[in-house]
N, C-alpha and C positions, 0 to 999 in steps of 0.2 A: 127367505130373501130371495131375490129377483136372480136369475141364472146371470153368471157371469162373461165378459168373451174373451180374460184373459185364464184359459185353460191350463192348469201351470201347478207342480208341486209345487206347496209350501208348507212351511216348517215340515220339510222330511227325515230333516238329522233329531235326534235326541239330546236336547240340550244335554249342558255338561252336568257331570256324573261326579266330579271328582274335582280336591281343587287342583293348583298351579304343580305342577310333579317335587317333590323334594327326596332328600337323603338316599337309600337305594336305590329307590326307583326312577329318581332322577336321573343318578349315575348310567342306567341301564337304557335308560333313553338316550342318555349325551354320547355314548360308547358306538351307537347304532347311527346317531347322526353324522356323529364323526367320520365313521365309518365311512358314510356314503360321503360327504362330503372332500375325503380322500380320492375318491373314485372320481370327481368331476372331471372332465375333460377345458378343461382353463384357455385351450388353444394357443400357447404362448405368452397370457395373461399373468402378471404375478400376486395371485392372489394372498399371499403372505399366511400367516398364523390368525388359526380360528381364537376368538378370545372366548368369554365368558356365553354361555348361551340363556336364552331370555325364550321359556316356553309359552306355549296358551290354552286356552281352553280345550278340550277335550271333544270334541260330536265326534258321535256316532251314525253310520250312514253304511248302507247295505250291508250288514255284518262284519263291519271293521271298524274300530277308533283311532282317529286321526287326530294326532297331540302335533300340530305346528311347530316350527323354531326358527330364528335368526338369529346371528351373529355375527360381531363384528369382525373383521381379520387388522392386524398388524400394518397391512396396508391401508388400507381405508376404505377397504370393498365390504361388501355385508354379504355374511351366506343365508340361504335361506331355502324351507323344504319341511318335510315332514317325515313322524313316526310311522306307523298304523301296526295294526295286529286286531287279531280274534281275540274278545275279550272270555276273560275266563265265567263261567256261571256263576253261582253261591260256593264253588268248592274249589273251584281250579282256575288253572292259572293263563294267564292270557298266551297266544300261541301266534307262528308265523306273523314274526315282524319281519317288515322291510322299511326301507329308508332312502327316501330323497333327497339329491341336496344341488342348490345349482347359489351362483354368486352375483350380484351387481354392481355396480358402482353407483345406482342412481339412487341415493341415499335419503335421509331427511333432513342431514345435515348441508349438502348441497342443493335441495331445492325446498327454500323456506317458504316457499309459497304453498306448501300444503299443509293442510291441515288436517286428514289422518295421513299416515303412514300404512300402508295395503301391500298385500301380498297373494299371490293366486295361484293357484295349480290346479289345471283337470281331474275329478277323480271319478268320470262319470258320463254316461250322455242317458237323455231324454228326451226318448219318441212322442212327440204331441198330434194334434193335429193336424189331416192331409198328410201327413211324413213327417212332418217341421221336425228338430231336431234341436233341443236345448243342451248347451251346454253345463254339467253339473260342475259346479264349480266350489272349491276349498278356498277361502280367502281370512286372510288374520293381519292382525297388524293392533297400532296404538293407534290413538286421537294425540293430535300437536294441539292441541288447546285445552284450555279446563275449563272444570264444572260440568261434565258428561258422565253418564251413567249407565247408558244402555247406546248398543248402534244396533240398527237395523239394515235387511239390503232390502232394495225398492227395485223393482222389475216394472216399468210403464206405470209409474206413482202406484202400485201395488207389490205390499210388501208379503217377500216369501219368505222372508229368515229372521230372526233377529237373536242377539247373546247382550248378557247381562258383562259389564267388566269385571273384570278380577284382574285387579292389583294394573287397571289403565291397559288393560290385554284384550282382545275377542276372536272369535271363532265364528265364521261364518258357513253353510252348505247351503248354497241357494244355486237357480236355475239361472242361468245367464246367456246373452245372446242367440236372444230365441225369440219371429217374427220381427228379425229387425230393431228389438228392443234390447239396451243392453243393462246391465246392473251397475246400479250407483248406492254405495254406502253411506249414511248418512248416523253423525251421532248427535242424541238427544240429552236433556238432561233430566233431573229427577221427576220434574214437573211436564214433559212433557214436549219441553221445548226447542227447537231443532237448534243446532251448535255447527254442525259443519256438515258440506256434503263431498265424495269423492266419488270420480266413477272410476274405472279400471283402466279406464281407456285414454292414453293422450286426446288432447283437444288439439288438432291436427290444425283451428283457426290458431292459435297462439304464438 
């Protein structure tokens, strides 16, 4: 293959290793996420009571496993964030749990034009050519159109990560905002036909 002009990390995170959390494991993750929600500085906004948590597929990057989460609130907002931890070995238990959470009023219900409901958080940085820096983004969400099977993250047309849908949920770990290129999330069906595409960024022209 010829050299590439896009020297960026691709498929740097491990693919999902487990199914979506359930049972006692889900309770442990829920407790950590709810505790993070309780620490949110709402700046006077009435967040309301959190509802049921929707966990997304796990991804492991940089020695930590990330499990994103979202939850509606009683005031029509949405809580979003993730729980991360150091995975245990064959006989060890996960350790060093951390959780982060925030809230938004921009929900899928209020934005019927969305094709994919997206959340993202920066979990690292990657330094490339000539000191240029990319954000390493944790991206998760759900498609809002039917028939999807797999989601990819693309940077300047180059696929940098992908995730098979699990109960209509996905998680990506991908470089973003590198050399003026911004991450785009695309949904495909089982035949490889593109069904939808969303940017992490608002279109200022709209």
